[in-house]
C-alpha positions in Angstrom: 69.9 93.3 90.7 67.6 90.6 89.3 66.7 92.8 86.4 70.4 93.7 85.8 71.4 90.0 85.9 68.6 89.0 83.5 69.6 92.0 81.1 73.2 90.8 81.2 72.1 87.3 80.4 70.1 88.5 77.5 72.9 90.6 76.3 75.2 87.7 76.4 72.8 85.3 74.6 72.2 87.8 71.9 75.9 88.2 71.5 76.4 84.4 71.4 73.6 84.1 68.7 75.2 87.0 66.7 78.6 85.1 66.9 76.9 82.0 65.8 75.3 83.5 62.8 78.4 85.1 61.7 80.2 81.8 62.0 77.8 80.1 59.9 77.9 82.9 57.3 81.7 82.7 57.3 81.6 78.9 56.9 79.1 79.0 54.0 80.9 81.9 52.4 84.2 80.2 52.6 82.9 77.0 51.2 81.9 79.0 48.2 85.4 80.2 47.6 88.1 78.5 49.9 87.3 74.9 48.6 88.1 76.4 45.2 91.8 77.5 44.8 91.0 80.6 42.9 89.0 83.9 43.1 85.6 84.3 41.4 85.9 86.2 38.2 83.6 89.1 38.7 83.6 89.9 34.9 82.4 86.4 34.1 79.9 86.5 36.8 78.4 89.8 35.6 78.4 88.3 32.0 76.3 85.4 33.2 73.9 87.7 34.9 73.5 89.9 31.7 72.8 86.7 29.7 70.0 85.9 32.1 71.7 82.6 33.1 71.9 83.6 36.9 68.7 84.2 38.7 68.4 86.6 41.6 67.7 84.9 44.9 64.3 85.3 46.3 64.2 83.4 49.5 65.6 85.3 52.6 68.2 82.6 53.5 69.8 82.6 50.1 69.7 86.4 49.9 71.4 86.6 53.4 74.2 84.1 52.2 74.5 86.1 48.8 74.9 89.2 50.9 77.7 87.4 53.0 79.6 86.3 49.8 79.2 89.7 48.2 80.5 91.5 51.3 83.5 89.1 52.0 87.1 89.8 51.0 87.3 86.7 48.9 90.8 87.5 47.6 92.0 87.9 51.2 90.3 84.6 52.3 91.8 82.7 49.3 95.2 84.0 50.2 94.8 83.2 53.9 93.7 79.6 52.9 96.7 79.3 50.8 99.1 80.4 53.7 97.3 77.8 56.0 97.8 75.0 53.5 101.5 76.0 53.2 101.9 75.9 57.0 102.6 79.6 57.2 99.5 80.5 59.3 97.3 78.8 61.8 93.6 78.2 61.1 91.3 80.4 63.5 90.3 78.8 66.8 86.6 78.5 67.0 85.0 79.8 70.2 83.6 76.9 72.4 80.6 78.9 73.4 79.9 79.7 69.8 80.0 75.9 68.8 77.8 75.0 71.9 75.3 77.7 70.9 75.0 76.1 67.3 75.3 72.4 68.1 74.7 72.1 71.9 77.2 71.0 74.4 78.1 67.4 75.4 77.0 68.0 79.0 73.4 69.1 77.8 73.2 66.0 75.6 74.3 63.9 78.5 71.7 65.6 80.9 69.0 64.9 78.4 70.0 61.2 78.3 70.0 61.0 82.1 66.5 62.6 82.2 65.2 60.3 79.7 66.3 57.3 81.8 64.6 58.8 84.9 61.4 59.6 82.9 61.2 56.2 81.4 61.8 54.7 84.8 59.0 56.8 86.4 56.6 55.8 83.6 57.3 52.2 84.0 57.8 51.8 80.3 60.3 49.0 80.0 60.9 49.2 76.2 61.5 53.0 76.5 63.8 52.5 79.5 66.0 49.9 77.7 66.1 52.4 74.7 67.2 55.2 77.1 69.8 53.1 78.8 71.3 52.2 75.4 71.4 55.9 74.4 73.1 56.8 77.7 75.6 54.0 77.1 76.5 55.7 73.8 77.0 59.0 75.6 79.4 57.6 78.2 81.8 56.1 75.6 83.1 59.6 75.9 85.4 59.6 79.0 84.4 63.2 79.9 80.7 62.3 79.9 81.5 59.1 81.9 83.1 61.3 84.5 80.2 63.8 84.6 77.6 61.1 84.8 77.5 61.1 88.6 77.4 65.0 88.9 74.4 64.9 86.8 72.6 62.3 88.8 72.8 59.6 86.3 74.9 56.9 88.3 72.4 56.3 91.1 69.4 55.3 88.9 71.6 53.1 86.8 73.2 51.3 89.7 69.6 50.9 91.1 68.4 49.3 87.7 71.1 46.5 88.2 68.6 45.0 90.4 65.5 45.4 88.0 63.2 42.3 87.6 63.7 42.6 83.7 66.7 40.9 82.2 66.7 43.4 79.2 66.9 46.3 81.7 69.5 44.8 83.7 71.5 44.0 80.6 71.4 47.6 79.4 72.3 49.0 82.9 75.4 46.7 83.0 76.3 47.9 79.6 76.3 51.4 80.9 78.3 50.7 83.8 80.8 48.6 81.9 81.3 51.4 79.2 81.7 54.1 81.9 84.3 52.2 83.7 86.4 51.2 80.7 89.9 52.4 81.0 88.7 55.1 83.2 90.2 55.3 86.8 88.0 58.2 87.9 84.8 56.3 87.0 86.3 53.1 88.5 86.9 54.9 91.8 83.4 56.4 91.8 81.7 53.0 91.1 83.8 51.6 94.0 82.3 54.0 96.3 78.8 53.0 95.1 79.8 49.4 96.1 78.6 48.2 92.7 80.7 45.0 92.5 78.2 42.6 94.2 75.5 43.8 91.8 77.7 43.3 88.9 78.2 39.7 90.0 74.8 38.7 90.7 73.9 37.4 87.2 77.0 35.3 87.2 76.5 33.8 90.6 72.8 33.1 89.9 73.6 31.4 86.7 76.4 29.1 88.4 74.0 28.2 91.2 71.6 26.9 88.5 74.4 25.1 86.6 73.7 27.6 83.7 70.2 26.2 83.2 68.0 28.8 81.8 70.9 31.4 81.8 70.3 34.5 79.6 73.6 34.7 77.3 73.2 38.4 76.8 72.8 39.2 80.5 75.9 37.0 81.4 77.9 38.7 78.7 77.2 42.2 79.8 77.8 41.2 83.5 81.2 39.8 82.5 81.8 42.9 80.5 81.1 45.1 83.4 83.1 43.1 85.9 86.1 43.1 83.5 86.1 46.7 82.8 85.6 47.6 86.5 88.5 45.4 87.7 91.2 46.1 84.9 93.8 48.5 85.8 92.3 49.2 89.2 94.2 48.0 92.2 91.5 48.9 94.8 88.9 47.3 92.7 90.9 44.1 92.5 91.5 44.1 96.2 87.7 44.6 96.8 87.1 41.7 94.3 89.4 39.4 96.4 87.7 40.5 99.8 84.3 39.6 98.4 85.4 36.2 97.3 85.4 37.1 93.7 88.2 34.7 92.7 86.2 31.7 94.2 83.0 32.9 92.3 85.0 33.1 88.9 86.7 29.6 89.3 83.4 28.1 90.4 81.6 29.6 87.3 84.4 28.4 85.1 84.2 24.8 86.4 80.3 24.7 86.0 80.4 26.3 82.4 83.2 23.9 81.4 80.8 21.2 82.0 78.0 22.7 80.1 77.0 22.6 76.5 76.6 25.7 74.5 77.3 29.3 75.8 80.5 29.4 73.7 80.7 33.3 73.9 80.5 33.2 77.7 83.1 30.4 77.9 85.4 32.6 75.7 84.8 35.7 77.9 85.2 34.1 81.1 88.5 32.4 80.5 89.9 35.4 78.8 89.0 37.5 82.0 90.9 35.0 84.1 93.9 35.1 81.8 93.8 39.0 82.0 93.4 39.3 85.8 96.5 37.0 86.6 98.8 39.4 84.7 97.5 42.6 86.5 100.3 44.8 87.6 98.5 47.6 89.5 98.3 45.6 92.7 101.0 42.9 92.8 99.9 41.4 96.2 96.2 41.2 95.2 97.3 39.5 91.9 99.5 37.0 93.6 96.6 36.1 96.0 94.3 35.8 92.9 96.7 33.3 91.2 96.9 31.4 94.5 93.3 31.2 94.7 92.9 30.0 91.2 95.4 27.1 91.8 93.1 25.8 94.5 89.7 24.1 94.3 86.9 26.4 94.9 85.2 25.8 98.3 81.9 25.2 96.4 83.6 22.4 94.4 85.5 20.5 97.0 83.9 17.3 96.0 85.1 17.5 92.3 88.5 19.3 93.2 88.2 21.5 90.2 90.6 24.2 89.8 91.1 26.8 87.1 93.5 24.6 85.2 91.3 21.5 85.3 88.5 23.6 84.0 90.5 25.0 81.3 91.5 21.5 80.3 87.9 20.6 79.7 87.4 23.8 77.7 90.0 22.7 75.3 88.0 19.7 74.4 85.4 21.9 72.8 85.8 22.1 69.0 86.0 26.0 68.9 89.1 27.9 67.6 88.6 31.1 69.6 87.9 29.2 72.7 91.0 27.1 72.3 93.2 30.1 71.6 91.9 32.0 74.7 92.3 29.0 76.8 95.8 28.3 75.8 96.7 32.0 76.2 95.3 32.0 79.8 97.4 28.9 80.7 100.4 30.7 79.3 99.5 33.8 81.3 99.2 31.6 84.5 102.7 30.2 84.0 104.1 33.7 83.5 102.5 34.7 86.7 103.5 31.7 88.7 106.2 29.3 87.2 105.2 26.7 89.8 101.8 26.2 88.2 103.4 23.8 85.7 103.3 21.1 88.2 99.6 21.4 88.5 99.3 21.4 84.8 101.4 18.3 84.4 99.2 16.6 87.1 96.1 17.6 85.1 97.3 15.8 82.0 97.6 19.1 80.0 100.5 18.0 77.7 98.4 15.3 76.1 95.3 17.6 75.8 97.4 20.6 74.3 99.0 18.1 71.9 95.6 17.1 70.5 94.7 20.9 70.1 98.1 21.5 68.2 97.4 18.5 65.9 93.9 19.7 65.2 95.2 23.2 64.4 97.9 21.8 62.0 95.2 19.6 60.4 92.8 22.5 59.9 95.5 24.7 58.4 96.5 22.0 55.9 93.1 20.6 54.8 90.9 23.8 55.1 93.7 26.4 54.4 92.4 28.2 57.6 95.3 30.3 58.8 93.1 31.5 61.7 94.4 28.4 63.7 97.8 29.5 63.5 97.8 31.3 66.7 96.3 28.4 68.5 99.1 26.2 67.1 101.7 28.5 68.2 100.4 29.0 71.7 100.0 25.2 72.0 103.6 24.6 71.0 104.8 27.2 73.3 102.9 25.8 76.2 104.1 22.1 75.4 107.8 23.3 75.3 107.4 24.9 78.6 105.7 21.9 80.2 108.5 19.5 78.8 111.2 21.6 80.1 109.6 21.3 83.5 109.4 17.5 83.1 113.1 17.4 82.2 114.1 19.6 85.1 112.2 17.2 87.5 114.0 14.2 86.1 
């Protein structure tokens, strides 16, 4: 039986290679003729040969290709190409096995990437490990590969590397997780089963506990990226986030980073994440609870009574257009999610702060001809109008 199976496998491989060779010959012979819209003039070709202007092929590959061209029905191929261009005929569908035999399958490349990560980890080569993880991240940009990652044994080692002592390794591992989860419900569900969320949050919580002193911007950026892609569009993930006090952790970090200098990319990503989460529609109950949490002081900040709104008010004081735009958009989103939040915004003195941002945007557009500030100006005016209407209603 084993000999029979081996024989069948050998026959199948030989057939696939034969198909692959035929495919290559067809492609190459077609390129000699189909790209051109006419048929080779045999008389002209013979005249060139007789004049000694065309040399006979000597190497085996060229002779094989010449044989393919000489033994192809060029007129028939040209006619078929014309019918395809006119929409009268469908192009030939290529056999997936033939393509895999020539170029290799996606799964085989993914398996090699997973094996590279494991080998680099076993060898203790940090530089190679980072390189292997970055290669794996590129592979899982394909949603099919992301869904196959666990079946090929790739998720467990990557999740384990989220606790690696090296920041570059943790950063690369977070990148893999974030890309695999992006707009991919199957991967999100799989990662939820791995209980990955606490590990994704560790860099953010550690940086917050240290008041951002010595924080690694690249590590924080990839941590926010992974948390964001894991939560967006996934109701169960959002519920898990709430159950693990994720809302408190985010509001605490926002308060801390709003009092810190620098880290502008982190401020932008963090406030944008808050703005996106309050509008999540996949789990209305969880989203409502999230908005309620954001409206209250974080337990870790009882002394300062900081809420998401007061933290965003401080972020608006930074002279950064993109941060201003994302902060204003988040405030607009919060009002959309909870109209009653305007009372807290009025209490935090937001109308005066937003007015300053609007005036700055107008001035930048006028003096520097910088139209990029237009979005901030429009969002600021929208927010001011909403807050002023609320004030009128209260009167």
